[in-house]
DOZARO-104863 format. One record per atom (N, C-alpha, C): residue number from 1; residue in three letters; x, y, z. Coordinates in nm, 3 decimals. Atoms other than C-alpha are relative to their C-alpha. Layout:
// DOZARO-104863
ATOM    n  res       c1       c2       c3
ATOM  NUM  ala        X        Y        Z
...
//
This chain:
// DOZARO-104863
ATOM    n  res       c1       c2       c3
ATOM    1  met   -0.155    0.058   -0.066
ATOM    1  met   -1.984    0.590   -1.166
ATOM    1  met    0.055    0.071    0.119
ATOM    2  gly   -0.021   -0.046   -0.141
ATOM    2  gly   -1.858    0.653   -0.820
ATOM    2  gly    0.146    0.053    0.011
ATOM    3  tyr   -0.121   -0.057   -0.033
ATOM    3  tyr   -1.527    0.823   -0.688
ATOM    3  tyr    0.113   -0.109   -0.033
ATOM    4  ser   -0.128    0.095    0.036
ATOM    4  ser   -1.340    0.491   -0.702
ATOM    4  ser    0.054   -0.068   -0.137
ATOM    5  tyr   -0.020    0.044    0.164
ATOM    5  tyr   -1.392    0.449   -1.071
ATOM    5  tyr    0.139    0.066   -0.071
ATOM    6  gln   -0.128   -0.060    0.064
ATOM    6  gln   -1.078    0.678   -1.121
ATOM    6  gln    0.117   -0.108    0.034
ATOM    7  ile   -0.113    0.075   -0.029
ATOM    7  ile   -0.855    0.452   -0.930
ATOM    7  ile   -0.012   -0.120   -0.095
ATOM    8  tyr   -0.006    0.112    0.103
ATOM    8  tyr   -0.981    0.167   -1.146
ATOM    8  tyr    0.059   -0.013   -0.138
ATOM    9  glu   -0.060   -0.029    0.122
ATOM    9  glu   -0.892    0.352   -1.460
ATOM    9  glu    0.151    0.011    0.015
ATOM   10  val   -0.152   -0.031   -0.003
ATOM   10  val   -0.550    0.451   -1.357
ATOM   10  val    0.067   -0.148    0.007
ATOM   11  ala   -0.047    0.151   -0.031
ATOM   11  ala   -0.487    0.058   -1.228
ATOM   11  ala   -0.004   -0.086   -0.137
ATOM   12  lys   -0.024    0.091    0.118
ATOM   12  lys   -0.609   -0.082   -1.553
ATOM   12  lys    0.111    0.016   -0.110
ATOM   13  arg   -0.119   -0.031    0.082
ATOM   13  arg   -0.320    0.083   -1.729
ATOM   13  arg    0.117   -0.082    0.028
ATOM   14  phe   -0.121    0.084   -0.065
ATOM   14  phe   -0.097   -0.136   -1.540
ATOM   14  phe   -0.001   -0.134   -0.033
ATOM   15  ile    0.015    0.146    0.044
ATOM   15  ile   -0.232   -0.463   -1.688
ATOM   15  ile    0.113   -0.043   -0.080
ATOM   16  gly   -0.151    0.067    0.036
ATOM   16  gly    0.054   -0.678   -1.802
ATOM   16  gly    0.097    0.020    0.061
ATOM   17  leu   -0.131   -0.040   -0.055
ATOM   17  leu    0.320   -0.528   -1.598
ATOM   17  leu    0.022   -0.150    0.064
ATOM   18  lys   -0.049    0.143   -0.066
ATOM   18  lys    0.520   -0.829   -1.477
ATOM   18  lys    0.120   -0.022    0.060
ATOM   19  glu   -0.117    0.026   -0.049
ATOM   19  glu    0.781   -0.969   -1.276
ATOM   19  glu    0.105   -0.013   -0.112
ATOM   20  ile   -0.132    0.048    0.094
ATOM   20  ile    1.135   -1.006   -1.455
ATOM   20  ile    0.039   -0.126    0.042
ATOM   21  pro   -0.042    0.104   -0.076
ATOM   21  pro    1.235   -1.351   -1.430
ATOM   21  pro    0.154    0.001    0.014
ATOM   22  gly   -0.131   -0.008   -0.035
ATOM   22  gly    1.577   -1.406   -1.302
ATOM   22  gly    0.058    0.077    0.088
ATOM   23  glu   -0.066   -0.096   -0.082
ATOM   23  glu    1.819   -1.193   -1.143
ATOM   23  glu   -0.045    0.159    0.008
ATOM   24  lys    0.025   -0.130    0.035
ATOM   24  lys    1.665   -0.868   -1.269
ATOM   24  lys   -0.142    0.006    0.091
ATOM   25  asp    0.132    0.002   -0.071
ATOM   25  asp    1.358   -0.730   -1.077
ATOM   25  asp   -0.062    0.136   -0.089
ATOM   26  asn    0.086   -0.138    0.044
ATOM   26  asn    1.076   -0.462   -1.203
ATOM   26  asn    0.002    0.088    0.072
ATOM   27  pro   -0.011   -0.122   -0.083
ATOM   27  pro    1.150   -0.131   -1.107
ATOM   27  pro   -0.120    0.073    0.077
ATOM   28  phe    0.090   -0.054   -0.016
ATOM   28  phe    0.822   -0.018   -1.084
ATOM   28  phe   -0.079   -0.080    0.156
ATOM   29  ile   -0.024    0.110   -0.109
ATOM   29  ile    0.756   -0.330   -0.838
ATOM   29  ile    0.062    0.045    0.116
ATOM   30  gln   -0.089   -0.056   -0.095
ATOM   30  gln    1.031   -0.215   -0.634
ATOM   30  gln   -0.023    0.125    0.083
ATOM   31  trp    0.026   -0.138   -0.024
ATOM   31  trp    0.911    0.134   -0.635
ATOM   31  trp   -0.130    0.014    0.103
ATOM   32  cys    0.109    0.027   -0.075
ATOM   32  cys    0.594    0.008   -0.464
ATOM   32  cys    0.034   -0.035    0.125
ATOM   33  phe   -0.036    0.024   -0.163
ATOM   33  phe    0.768   -0.173   -0.196
ATOM   33  phe    0.046    0.108    0.057
ATOM   34  ser   -0.049   -0.102   -0.080
ATOM   34  ser    0.947    0.137   -0.106
ATOM   34  ser   -0.102    0.085    0.067
ATOM   35  leu    0.127   -0.088   -0.060
ATOM   35  leu    0.614    0.308   -0.039
ATOM   35  leu   -0.032   -0.057    0.137
ATOM   36  cys    0.051    0.095   -0.113
ATOM   36  cys    0.566    0.028    0.235
ATOM   36  cys    0.151   -0.016    0.094
ATOM   37  gly   -0.128    0.033   -0.103
ATOM   37  gly    0.948    0.082    0.393
ATOM   37  gly    0.078   -0.091   -0.062
ATOM   38  tyr   -0.113    0.065    0.049
ATOM   38  tyr    1.109   -0.165    0.198
ATOM   38  tyr    0.112    0.062   -0.084
ATOM   39  pro   -0.092   -0.054    0.069
ATOM   39  pro    1.452   -0.124    0.028
ATOM   39  pro   -0.029   -0.004   -0.141
ATOM   40  met    0.054   -0.003    0.164
ATOM   40  met    1.439   -0.046   -0.344
ATOM   40  met    0.064   -0.122   -0.076
ATOM   41  asn   -0.054    0.108    0.068
ATOM   41  asn    1.632   -0.353   -0.411
ATOM   41  asn   -0.072   -0.156    0.032
ATOM   42  thr    0.057    0.133   -0.028
ATOM   42  thr    1.360   -0.597   -0.295
ATOM   42  thr   -0.051   -0.054   -0.094
ATOM   43  pro   -0.007    0.101    0.107
ATOM   43  pro    1.322   -0.886   -0.538
ATOM   43  pro   -0.150    0.005   -0.043
ATOM   44  asp    0.150   -0.023    0.018
ATOM   44  asp    0.981   -0.865   -0.723
ATOM   44  asp   -0.050   -0.127   -0.023
ATOM   45  glu    0.051    0.115   -0.025
ATOM   45  glu    0.930   -1.226   -0.657
ATOM   45  glu   -0.046   -0.019    0.127
ATOM   46  val    0.078   -0.014   -0.121
ATOM   46  val    0.809   -1.126   -0.282
ATOM   46  val   -0.146    0.036   -0.029
ATOM   47  pro    0.168   -0.030    0.033
ATOM   47  pro    0.424   -1.133   -0.285
ATOM   47  pro   -0.003    0.164   -0.010
ATOM   48  trp    0.030   -0.154    0.013
ATOM   48  trp    0.323   -0.799   -0.414
ATOM   48  trp   -0.133    0.060   -0.041
ATOM   49  cys    0.148   -0.044    0.011
ATOM   49  cys   -0.038   -0.756   -0.453
ATOM   49  cys   -0.035    0.124    0.091
ATOM   50  gly    0.010   -0.121   -0.120
ATOM   50  gly   -0.056   -0.524   -0.110
ATOM   50  gly    0.044    0.124   -0.052
ATOM   51  val   -0.109   -0.121    0.036
ATOM   51  val    0.237   -0.297   -0.254
ATOM   51  val   -0.076    0.056   -0.122
ATOM   52  trp    0.071   -0.065    0.102
ATOM   52  trp    0.082   -0.267   -0.588
ATOM   52  trp   -0.128    0.090    0.016
ATOM   53  val    0.131   -0.053   -0.036
ATOM   53  val   -0.277   -0.167   -0.455
ATOM   53  val    0.060    0.139    0.103
ATOM   54  glu   -0.017   -0.130   -0.034
ATOM   54  glu   -0.053    0.095   -0.245
ATOM   54  glu    0.066    0.107   -0.086
ATOM   55  gly   -0.075   -0.103    0.115
ATOM   55  gly    0.126    0.226   -0.550
ATOM   55  gly   -0.129    0.052   -0.080
ATOM   56  met    0.129   -0.072    0.079
ATOM   56  met   -0.242    0.300   -0.720
ATOM   56  met   -0.044    0.081    0.083
ATOM   57  leu    0.050   -0.125   -0.105
ATOM   57  leu   -0.344    0.473   -0.412
ATOM   57  leu    0.094    0.085    0.008
ATOM   58  phe   -0.101   -0.106   -0.010
ATOM   58  phe   -0.052    0.665   -0.381
ATOM   58  phe    0.000    0.094   -0.144
ATOM   59  ile    0.023   -0.060    0.102
ATOM   59  ile   -0.074    0.771   -0.754
ATOM   59  ile   -0.125    0.101   -0.004
ATOM   60  cys    0.115   -0.075    0.000
ATOM   60  cys   -0.432    0.876   -0.705
ATOM   60  cys   -0.022    0.088    0.124
ATOM   61  gly    0.006   -0.069   -0.110
ATOM   61  gly   -0.366    1.056   -0.388
ATOM   61  gly   -0.131   -0.046    0.115
ATOM   62  arg    0.123    0.068   -0.110
ATOM   62  arg   -0.599    0.834   -0.166
ATOM   62  arg    0.082   -0.057    0.146
ATOM   63  glu   -0.079    0.040   -0.112
ATOM   63  glu   -0.532    0.711    0.194
ATOM   63  glu    0.025   -0.161   -0.018
ATOM   64  arg   -0.079    0.128    0.006
ATOM   64  arg   -0.292    0.422    0.210
ATOM   64  arg    0.008   -0.073    0.162
ATOM   65  ser   -0.008    0.067   -0.131
ATOM   65  ser   -0.264    0.142    0.483
ATOM   65  ser    0.190    0.027    0.022
ATOM   66  lys   -0.138   -0.013   -0.009
ATOM   66  lys    0.129    0.206    0.425
ATOM   66  lys    0.073   -0.144    0.039
ATOM   67  ser   -0.041    0.135   -0.040
ATOM   67  ser    0.186   -0.190    0.438
ATOM   67  ser   -0.009   -0.066   -0.117
ATOM   68  ala    0.013    0.102    0.096
ATOM   68  ala    0.253   -0.464    0.219
ATOM   68  ala   -0.089   -0.101    0.029
ATOM   69  ser    0.161    0.106   -0.023
ATOM   69  ser   -0.022   -0.687    0.385
ATOM   69  ser   -0.109    0.028   -0.060
ATOM   70  ala    0.133   -0.004    0.067
ATOM   70  ala   -0.326   -0.750    0.175
ATOM   70  ala   -0.091    0.039    0.103
ATOM   71  arg    0.117   -0.023   -0.099
ATOM   71  arg   -0.526   -0.757    0.487
ATOM   71  arg    0.017    0.144    0.058
ATOM   72  ser   -0.033   -0.114   -0.046
ATOM   72  ser   -0.378   -0.433    0.603
ATOM   72  ser   -0.109    0.107   -0.055
ATOM   73  his    0.096   -0.106    0.042
ATOM   73  his   -0.630   -0.260    0.393
ATOM   73  his   -0.143   -0.020    0.017
ATOM   74  leu    0.128    0.015   -0.077
ATOM   74  leu   -0.919   -0.374    0.572
ATOM   74  leu   -0.009    0.113    0.121
ATOM   75  leu   -0.004   -0.091   -0.094
ATOM   75  leu   -0.813   -0.105    0.794
ATOM   75  leu   -0.039    0.184   -0.038
ATOM   76  ile    0.014   -0.106    0.065
ATOM   76  ile   -0.858    0.175    0.566
ATOM   76  ile   -0.126    0.021   -0.055
ATOM   77  gly    0.110   -0.015    0.091
ATOM   77  gly   -1.134    0.371    0.391
ATOM   77  gly   -0.138   -0.001    0.082
ATOM   78  glu    0.113    0.026   -0.027
ATOM   78  glu   -1.487    0.288    0.457
ATOM   78  glu   -0.051   -0.126   -0.029
ATOM   79  pro    0.026    0.096    0.055
ATOM   79  pro   -1.646   -0.054    0.450
ATOM   79  pro   -0.141    0.014   -0.084
ATOM   80  val    0.119    0.023    0.113
ATOM   80  val   -1.903   -0.154    0.148
ATOM   80  val   -0.042   -0.085    0.016
ATOM   81  lys    0.067    0.112    0.010
ATOM   81  lys   -2.152   -0.424    0.117
ATOM   81  lys    0.041   -0.043   -0.128
ATOM   82  leu   -0.028    0.029    0.146
ATOM   82  leu   -2.092   -0.619   -0.179
ATOM   82  leu   -0.112    0.064   -0.102
ATOM   83  glu    0.091   -0.013    0.078
ATOM   83  glu   -2.412   -0.539   -0.329
ATOM   83  glu    0.022    0.169   -0.015
ATOM   84  asp    0.018   -0.127    0.032
ATOM   84  asp   -2.327   -0.167   -0.305
ATOM   84  asp    0.158    0.025   -0.045
ATOM   85  ala   -0.150   -0.010    0.052
ATOM   85  ala   -1.949   -0.236   -0.433
ATOM   85  ala    0.012    0.079   -0.115
ATOM   86  glu   -0.006   -0.076    0.140
ATOM   86  glu   -1.836   -0.003   -0.729
ATOM   86  glu    0.129   -0.017   -0.071
ATOM   87  leu   -0.143    0.020    0.059
ATOM   87  leu   -1.568   -0.026   -0.964
ATOM   87  leu    0.098    0.052    0.039
ATOM   88  gly   -0.084   -0.071   -0.061
ATOM   88  gly   -1.268    0.032   -0.812
ATOM   88  gly    0.035    0.019    0.144
ATOM   89  asp   -0.009    0.024   -0.138
ATOM   89  asp   -1.339   -0.027   -0.428
ATOM   89  asp    0.107   -0.130    0.005
ATOM   90  ile   -0.088    0.081   -0.032
ATOM   90  ile   -1.087   -0.235   -0.285
ATOM   90  ile   -0.032   -0.130    0.077
ATOM   91  val    0.051    0.180   -0.028
ATOM   91  val   -1.144   -0.631   -0.220
ATOM   91  val    0.117   -0.033    0.069
ATOM   92  ile   -0.102    0.071   -0.077
ATOM   92  ile   -0.956   -0.805    0.042
ATOM   92  ile   -0.046   -0.146    0.001
ATOM   93  leu    0.033    0.140    0.000
ATOM   93  leu   -0.968   -1.180    0.019
ATOM   93  leu    0.092   -0.085    0.083
ATOM   94  lys   -0.063    0.087   -0.066
ATOM   94  lys   -0.886   -1.479    0.220
ATOM   94  lys    0.118   -0.064   -0.095
ATOM   95  arg   -0.114    0.066    0.072
ATOM   95  arg   -0.545   -1.690    0.087
ATOM   95  arg    0.037   -0.099    0.064
ATOM   96  gly   -0.051    0.124   -0.045
ATOM   96  gly   -0.458   -2.021    0.151
ATOM   96  gly   -0.109   -0.109    0.056
ATOM   97  lys    0.080    0.094   -0.008
ATOM   97  lys   -0.585   -2.320    0.294
ATOM   97  lys   -0.110    0.009    0.113
ATOM   98  glu    0.101   -0.031   -0.127
ATOM   98  glu   -0.900   -2.322    0.510
ATOM   98  glu    0.055   -0.101    0.111
ATOM   99  pro    0.064   -0.106   -0.002
ATOM   99  pro   -0.980   -2.275    0.754
ATOM   99  pro    0.051    0.141    0.029
ATOM  100  gln   -0.069   -0.108   -0.018
ATOM  100  gln   -0.884   -1.928    0.739
ATOM  100  gln   -0.057    0.099    0.118
ATOM  101  pro    0.037   -0.113   -0.103
ATOM  101  pro   -0.899   -1.644    1.009
ATOM  101  pro   -0.087    0.103   -0.072
ATOM  102  asp    0.075   -0.093    0.065
ATOM  102  asp   -1.169   -1.392    0.959
ATOM  102  asp    0.052    0.138    0.008
ATOM  103  ala   -0.063   -0.108    0.017
ATOM  103  ala   -1.130   -1.024    0.891
ATOM  103  ala    0.059    0.067    0.127
ATOM  104  ser   -0.044   -0.026   -0.132
ATOM  104  ser   -1.054   -0.946    1.252
ATOM  104  ser    0.157   -0.019    0.009
ATOM  105  val   -0.142    0.030    0.012
ATOM  105  val   -0.708   -1.094    1.193
ATOM  105  val    0.064    0.069   -0.134
ATOM  106  ile   -0.065   -0.070    0.141
ATOM  106  ile   -0.493   -0.870    0.966
ATOM  106  ile    0.123   -0.081    0.003
ATOM  107  asn   -0.134    0.053    0.008
ATOM  107  asn   -0.166   -1.052    1.053
ATOM  107  asn   -0.019   -0.147   -0.050
ATOM  108  ala   -0.006    0.134    0.079
ATOM  108  ala   -0.244   -1.351    0.796
ATOM  108  ala   -0.031    0.001   -0.137
ATOM  109  leu   -0.025   -0.013    0.139
ATOM  109  leu   -0.239   -1.463    0.450
ATOM  109  leu   -0.149    0.077   -0.071
ATOM  110  gly    0.104   -0.057    0.101
ATOM  110  gly   -0.471   -1.251    0.193
ATOM  110  gly    0.051    0.053   -0.142
ATOM  111  his   -0.009   -0.065    0.138
ATOM  111  his   -0.498   -1.098   -0.151
ATOM  111  his   -0.098    0.126   -0.017
ATOM  112  val    0.058   -0.108    0.034
ATOM  112  val   -0.599   -0.770   -0.272
ATOM  112  val   -0.020    0.060   -0.102
ATOM  113  gly    0.017   -0.078    0.148
ATOM  113  gly   -0.740   -0.559   -0.566
ATOM  113  gly   -0.095    0.062   -0.003
ATOM  114  phe    0.098   -0.085    0.020
ATOM  114  phe   -0.978   -0.374   -0.713
ATOM  114  phe   -0.136   -0.022   -0.057
ATOM  115  phe    0.131    0.041    0.050
ATOM  115  phe   -1.330   -0.451   -0.761
ATOM  115  phe   -0.033    0.045   -0.155
ATOM  116  gly    0.037   -0.006    0.124
ATOM  116  gly   -1.425   -0.506   -1.107
ATOM  116  gly   -0.146   -0.038   -0.068
ATOM  117  gly    0.151    0.075    0.043
ATOM  117  gly   -1.799   -0.645   -1.099
ATOM  117  gly   -0.014   -0.143    0.058
ATOM  118  leu    0.050    0.144   -0.007
ATOM  118  leu   -1.976   -0.955   -1.056
ATOM  118  leu    0.002   -0.090   -0.102
ATOM  119  val   -0.010    0.118    0.107
ATOM  119  val   -1.916   -1.283   -1.252
ATOM  119  val   -0.096   -0.074    0.049
ATOM  120  gly    0.119    0.115   -0.014
ATOM  120  gly   -2.254   -1.465   -1.228
ATOM  120  gly   -0.011    0.015    0.150
ATOM  121  asp    0.006   -0.012   -0.123
ATOM  121  asp   -2.369   -1.530   -0.896
ATOM  121  asp    0.108   -0.035    0.110
ATOM  122  ser   -0.076    0.050   -0.120
ATOM  122  ser   -2.079   -1.664   -0.717
ATOM  122  ser    0.137    0.070   -0.004
ATOM  123  arg   -0.147   -0.036    0.028
ATOM  123  arg   -1.759   -1.458   -0.822
ATOM  123  arg   -0.025    0.135   -0.021
ATOM  124  ile    0.000   -0.118    0.056
ATOM  124  ile   -1.636   -1.143   -0.874
ATOM  124  ile    0.146    0.054   -0.085
ATOM  125  ser   -0.106   -0.062    0.096
ATOM  125  ser   -1.385   -0.965   -1.115
ATOM  125  ser    0.107    0.095    0.076
ATOM  126  leu   -0.109   -0.030   -0.055
ATOM  126  leu   -1.049   -0.872   -0.960
ATOM  126  leu    0.106    0.068   -0.072
ATOM  127  leu   -0.112   -0.053    0.064
ATOM  127  leu   -0.796   -0.618   -1.097
ATOM  127  leu    0.092    0.006    0.141
ATOM  128  gly   -0.109    0.002   -0.117
ATOM  128  gly   -0.484   -0.699   -0.899
ATOM  128  gly    0.145   -0.031   -0.065
ATOM  129  gly   -0.140    0.019    0.022
ATOM  129  gly   -0.126   -0.736   -0.887
ATOM  129  gly    0.041   -0.124    0.035
ATOM  130  asn   -0.024    0.157   -0.043
ATOM  130  asn    0.059   -1.068   -0.839
ATOM  130  asn   -0.101   -0.087   -0.035
ATOM  131  gln    0.110    0.122    0.016
ATOM  131  gln   -0.202   -1.290   -0.996
ATOM  131  gln    0.064   -0.041   -0.127
ATOM  132  gly   -0.102    0.059    0.131
ATOM  132  gly    0.011   -1.498   -1.237
ATOM  132  gly    0.128    0.070   -0.016
ATOM  133  asn   -0.136   -0.087    0.007
ATOM  133  asn    0.324   -1.285   -1.147
ATOM  133  asn   -0.043    0.115   -0.090
ATOM  134  gln    0.001   -0.139    0.057
ATOM  134  gln    0.166   -0.979   -1.306
ATOM  134  gln   -0.134    0.075    0.022
ATOM  135  val    0.105   -0.061   -0.038
ATOM  135  val   -0.104   -0.723   -1.305
ATOM  135  val   -0.128   -0.058   -0.102
ATOM  136  ser    0.126    0.059    0.062
ATOM  136  ser   -0.459   -0.885   -1.434
ATOM  136  ser   -0.095    0.017    0.054
ATOM  137  ile    0.142    0.034   -0.067
ATOM  137  ile   -0.794   -0.931   -1.390
ATOM  137  ile   -0.036   -0.144   -0.020
ATOM  138  leu    0.038    0.142   -0.010
ATOM  138  leu   -0.918   -1.259   -1.269
ATOM  138  leu   -0.155   -0.003    0.076
ATOM  139  pro    0.120    0.040   -0.093
ATOM  139  pro   -1.238   -1.420   -1.107
ATOM  139  pro    0.011   -0.053    0.124
ATOM  140  phe   -0.035    0.062   -0.132
ATOM  140  phe   -1.241   -1.501   -0.746
ATOM  140  phe   -0.133   -0.025    0.060
ATOM  141  pro    0.121    0.050   -0.076
ATOM  141  pro   -1.506   -1.671   -0.542
ATOM  141  pro   -0.052    0.113    0.110
ATOM  142  ile    0.043   -0.092   -0.103
ATOM  142  ile   -1.730   -1.442   -0.335
ATOM  142  ile    0.011   -0.056    0.140
ATOM  143  thr    0.005    0.028   -0.115
ATOM  143  thr   -1.708   -1.662   -0.056
ATOM  143  thr    0.143    0.001    0.066
ATOM  144  ser   -0.108   -0.024   -0.050
ATOM  144  ser   -1.346   -1.572   -0.035
ATOM  144  ser    0.043    0.163    0.072
ATOM  145  ile   -0.014   -0.126   -0.050
ATOM  145  ile   -1.397   -1.203    0.035
ATOM  145  ile   -0.021    0.013    0.145
ATOM  146  leu    0.001   -0.010   -0.134
ATOM  146  leu   -1.313   -1.073    0.375
ATOM  146  leu   -0.049    0.121    0.033
ATOM  147  gly    0.052   -0.130   -0.015
ATOM  147  gly   -1.390   -0.719    0.326
ATOM  147  gly   -0.007    0.085   -0.150
ATOM  148  ile    0.009   -0.091    0.106
ATOM  148  ile   -1.481   -0.426    0.079
ATOM  148  ile    0.033    0.114    0.058
ATOM  149  arg    0.000   -0.125   -0.047
ATOM  149  arg   -1.362   -0.092    0.142
ATOM  149  arg   -0.006    0.130   -0.127
ATOM  150  arg    0.006   -0.106    0.081
ATOM  150  arg   -1.387    0.252   -0.025
ATOM  150  arg    0.071    0.124    0.067
ATOM  151  val   -0.093   -0.095   -0.040
ATOM  151  val   -1.100    0.490   -0.018
ATOM  151  val   -0.039    0.127   -0.075
//
């Protein structure tokens, strides 16, 4: 197992962390927003996959983008090819209707989480925040990958 495995092990402990419906907000998600310069009262309904990754990187003492943007994670660490990806590497995905801009466009929709392995020949497993309004592990198509980074 590589160095990124430690991040994955820490991140797994947050599986099931959820938004709080209604007027209340999850204080951990709000803390993650604060790491990116947002006020502590930021609602947990604001897309939070990027800030959750930032929270995990902060806890593990790793390089961070210091941005809530999923695609900002394309700017940190070292690039990794899919065939070389290890548990816990950061995976940045396209999100939204096609056509989507390529990885050279940082200011666009995206999704980010941690590599959990291959699922068959066409999908990856992603441990991420704001997946169904919670931290979970879900499959995503390989064709959605914009980049994989190791920090």
